[in-house]
C-alpha positions as CSV (number, residue, x, y, z in Angstrom):
1,X,-2.3,18.8,37.5
2,X,-3.6,20.2,34.1
3,X,-4.5,17.9,31.2
4,X,-1.4,19.0,29.3
5,X,0.9,18.3,32.3
6,X,-0.7,14.9,32.7
7,X,-0.1,14.1,29.1
8,X,3.5,15.2,29.2
9,X,4.0,13.1,32.4
10,X,2.7,10.0,30.6
11,X,5.1,10.7,27.7
12,X,8.0,11.1,30.1
13,X,7.1,7.8,31.7
14,X,6.9,6.0,28.4
15,X,10.3,7.2,27.3
16,X,12.1,6.9,30.6
17,X,13.1,3.2,30.1
18,X,14.9,3.9,26.9
19,X,16.5,7.1,28.3
20,X,17.6,5.5,31.6
21,X,19.5,2.8,29.8
22,X,21.3,5.1,27.4
23,X,21.6,8.2,29.4
24,X,22.4,6.8,32.9
25,X,23.2,3.1,32.4
26,X,26.4,4.0,30.5
27,X,28.5,6.9,31.9
28,X,30.1,7.7,28.6
29,X,27.0,7.3,26.4
30,X,25.1,10.4,25.2
31,X,21.5,10.5,26.5
32,X,18.9,9.6,23.9
33,X,15.2,9.4,23.7
34,X,13.2,7.1,21.4
35,X,9.8,7.8,19.9
36,X,7.5,6.4,17.2
37,X,5.5,8.3,14.6
38,X,3.0,7.4,12.0
39,X,1.5,9.2,8.9
40,X,-0.9,8.4,6.1
41,X,-0.6,10.0,2.7
42,X,-3.7,10.2,0.4
43,X,-3.3,10.4,-3.4
44,X,-5.6,10.0,-6.3
45,X,-5.2,6.6,-8.0
46,X,-3.8,6.8,-11.6
47,X,-5.0,3.4,-12.7
48,X,-7.1,0.3,-11.9
49,X,-5.8,-3.2,-12.4
50,X,-7.9,-6.3,-12.8
51,X,-6.7,-10.0,-12.7
52,X,-8.5,-12.3,-15.1
53,X,-8.2,-16.0,-14.5
54,X,-9.1,-18.6,-17.2
55,X,-9.3,-22.3,-16.4
56,X,-9.5,-24.5,-19.5
57,X,-10.4,-28.2,-19.2
58,X,-10.0,-30.5,-22.2
59,X,-9.8,-34.2,-22.9
60,X,-6.1,-34.0,-21.9
61,X,-3.5,-31.5,-20.8
62,X,-2.4,-30.9,-24.4
63,X,-5.9,-29.9,-25.4
64,X,-6.4,-27.7,-22.3
65,X,-3.0,-26.0,-22.8
66,X,-3.7,-25.2,-26.5
67,X,-7.0,-23.5,-25.6
68,X,-5.3,-21.6,-22.7
69,X,-2.6,-20.3,-25.0
70,X,-5.2,-18.6,-27.1
71,X,-6.5,-16.5,-24.1
72,X,-4.5,-13.4,-24.9
73,X,-5.5,-13.3,-28.5
74,X,-9.1,-13.9,-27.6
75,X,-9.0,-11.3,-24.9
76,X,-7.5,-8.6,-27.1
77,X,-10.2,-9.3,-29.7
78,X,-13.0,-9.1,-27.0
79,X,-11.6,-5.8,-25.7
80,X,-11.5,-4.4,-29.2
81,X,-15.1,-5.4,-29.8
82,X,-16.2,-3.9,-26.5
83,X,-14.1,-0.8,-26.9
84,X,-12.1,-1.4,-23.7
85,X,-9.2,1.0,-23.8
86,X,-6.3,-0.9,-22.1
87,X,-2.7,-0.5,-23.2
88,X,-1.4,-3.0,-20.7
89,X,-2.1,-6.7,-20.7
90,X,0.4,-8.9,-18.9
91,X,0.0,-12.7,-19.3
92,X,1.2,-15.4,-17.0
93,X,2.5,-18.7,-18.3
94,X,0.1,-21.6,-18.6
95,X,-0.1,-23.5,-15.3
96,X,-1.1,-27.1,-14.5
97,X,-2.2,-26.8,-10.9
98,X,-3.4,-30.3,-10.2
99,X,-2.1,-33.3,-12.1
100,X,-5.2,-35.2,-11.0
101,X,-7.2,-33.2,-13.5
102,X,-6.7,-32.0,-17.0
103,X,-7.2,-28.3,-16.2
104,X,-4.8,-25.6,-17.5
105,X,-4.9,-22.2,-15.9
106,X,-3.7,-18.8,-17.2
107,X,-3.8,-15.4,-15.6
108,X,-4.0,-12.0,-17.2
109,X,-3.3,-8.6,-15.5
110,X,-5.0,-5.8,-17.3
111,X,-4.7,-2.1,-16.5
112,X,-7.0,0.8,-17.2
113,X,-5.6,4.3,-16.7
114,X,-7.6,7.2,-15.4
115,X,-7.4,10.7,-17.0
116,X,-5.0,12.9,-15.2
117,X,-7.6,15.6,-14.8
118,X,-10.3,13.1,-13.6
119,X,-12.4,13.7,-10.4
120,X,-13.5,11.0,-8.0
121,X,-16.9,11.0,-9.6
122,X,-15.6,10.7,-13.1
123,X,-13.3,7.9,-12.1
124,X,-16.2,6.1,-10.5
125,X,-18.2,6.3,-13.7
126,X,-15.3,5.2,-15.8
127,X,-14.6,2.2,-13.6
128,X,-18.2,1.2,-13.6
129,X,-18.3,1.3,-17.4
130,X,-15.1,-0.8,-17.6
131,X,-16.4,-3.3,-15.1
132,X,-19.6,-3.8,-17.0
133,X,-17.7,-4.4,-20.2
134,X,-15.3,-6.7,-18.5
135,X,-18.3,-8.8,-17.3
136,X,-19.5,-9.1,-20.9
137,X,-16.0,-10.3,-21.9
138,X,-16.0,-12.8,-19.0
139,X,-19.3,-14.3,-20.0
140,X,-18.1,-14.8,-23.6
141,X,-14.7,-16.2,-22.7
142,X,-15.6,-17.8,-19.4
143,X,-12.9,-16.3,-17.1
144,X,-13.0,-15.0,-13.5
145,X,-12.5,-11.4,-12.6
146,X,-10.6,-10.2,-9.5
147,X,-10.1,-6.6,-8.5
148,X,-10.0,-3.7,-9.0
149,X,-6.6,-3.0,-7.6
150,X,-5.7,0.7,-7.6
151,X,-2.3,2.1,-8.0
152,X,0.0,4.9,-9.3
153,X,3.2,4.9,-11.4
154,X,5.5,6.7,-9.0
155,X,5.0,5.0,-5.6
156,X,8.5,5.9,-4.3
157,X,7.9,9.6,-4.0
158,X,4.8,9.1,-2.0
159,X,6.5,6.5,0.2
160,X,9.3,9.0,1.0
161,X,6.8,11.7,1.9
162,X,4.9,9.3,4.2
163,X,8.2,8.3,6.0
164,X,9.2,12.0,6.3
165,X,5.9,13.0,7.8
166,X,6.0,10.0,10.2
167,X,9.5,11.1,11.3
168,X,8.2,14.6,11.9
169,X,5.4,13.2,14.1
170,X,7.9,11.3,16.1
171,X,9.9,14.4,16.7
172,X,7.0,16.2,18.4
173,X,6.8,13.5,21.1
174,X,10.5,13.5,21.8
175,X,10.6,17.3,21.9
176,X,8.0,17.3,24.6
177,X,10.1,14.9,26.7
178,X,13.3,17.0,26.1
179,X,11.5,20.2,27.2
180,X,10.5,18.6,30.5
181,X,14.2,17.9,31.2
182,X,15.3,21.3,30.0
183,X,17.3,19.4,27.3
184,X,17.7,19.9,23.6
185,X,17.5,17.5,20.7
186,X,20.8,17.8,18.9
187,X,20.9,14.9,16.4
188,X,19.0,12.0,15.0
189,X,20.8,8.8,16.0
190,X,18.7,6.2,14.1
191,X,15.5,5.9,12.1
192,X,13.8,2.5,11.6
193,X,10.9,2.1,9.3
194,X,8.5,-0.2,11.2
195,X,5.8,-0.5,8.6
196,X,5.2,0.8,5.0
197,X,2.1,-0.4,3.2
198,X,-0.3,0.6,0.4
199,X,-4.0,0.4,0.4
200,X,-4.6,-2.0,3.3
201,X,-7.7,-1.7,5.4
202,X,-6.9,0.1,8.7
203,X,-8.9,-1.8,11.3
204,X,-8.9,1.2,13.6
205,X,-10.5,3.5,11.0
206,X,-13.5,1.8,9.3
207,X,-13.9,2.6,5.7
208,X,-10.3,3.7,5.2
209,X,-9.4,1.2,2.4
210,X,-8.1,2.5,-0.9
211,X,-10.8,3.2,-3.5
212,X,-11.5,5.1,-6.6
213,X,-11.3,8.4,-4.6
214,X,-8.0,7.9,-2.8
215,X,-5.0,5.6,-2.6
216,X,-3.5,5.3,0.9
217,X,0.1,5.0,1.8
218,X,0.9,4.4,5.5
219,X,4.2,4.6,7.2
220,X,5.3,4.0,10.8
221,X,8.8,4.7,12.1
222,X,10.8,4.6,15.3
223,X,13.4,7.4,15.8
224,X,16.2,7.7,18.3
225,X,17.3,11.2,19.1
226,X,20.5,12.4,20.9
227,X,19.9,14.9,23.7
228,X,22.1,17.7,25.1
229,X,21.4,18.0,28.9
230,X,22.0,21.3,30.8
């Protein structure tokens, strides 16, 4: 048996359970074959977000809250002084996380856009410069920095492409099984999106997390195809 034949035999065995139920378990049901497919799309990130966390502690909650409410004003002034070019600052409300203390917490989400013609190297240098200036602001205003978190404005288009490619990859497997049976795939019965995620570390591929070079969108689908038997 050749390696190709052995591979196809394994595929046929894997799909036989689903086919036997739909194709032979019900006399009136059209035969089907199910397969899964996965795809990963890589795109250049358009921006980097950081989360800034300020915890103010005063003599009482009122004093802490008054100081926390000035965070946005102080942050914009620090960014101006440090020439940090952000057009996006989103503030949370002031939070009292623990009534046993007098601390008041406020979060800020800040976004720094990359030039549309930037290269991975230029984005890395830009991000390094931003991070250095953010650290200076953090030292003067006493806040914590989390991030960066990479992203792009139009996620939906990339997600649709990832799902489409994953569906195509599923078709190759089912087509191999159909060929063994001298059957033809005539229709798609159902498509289920099993997983769709952005930027997560893939434990099977070390070093594949999103970074300044690439933003990853992964899709995994399960597709049921209708067959036409000879």
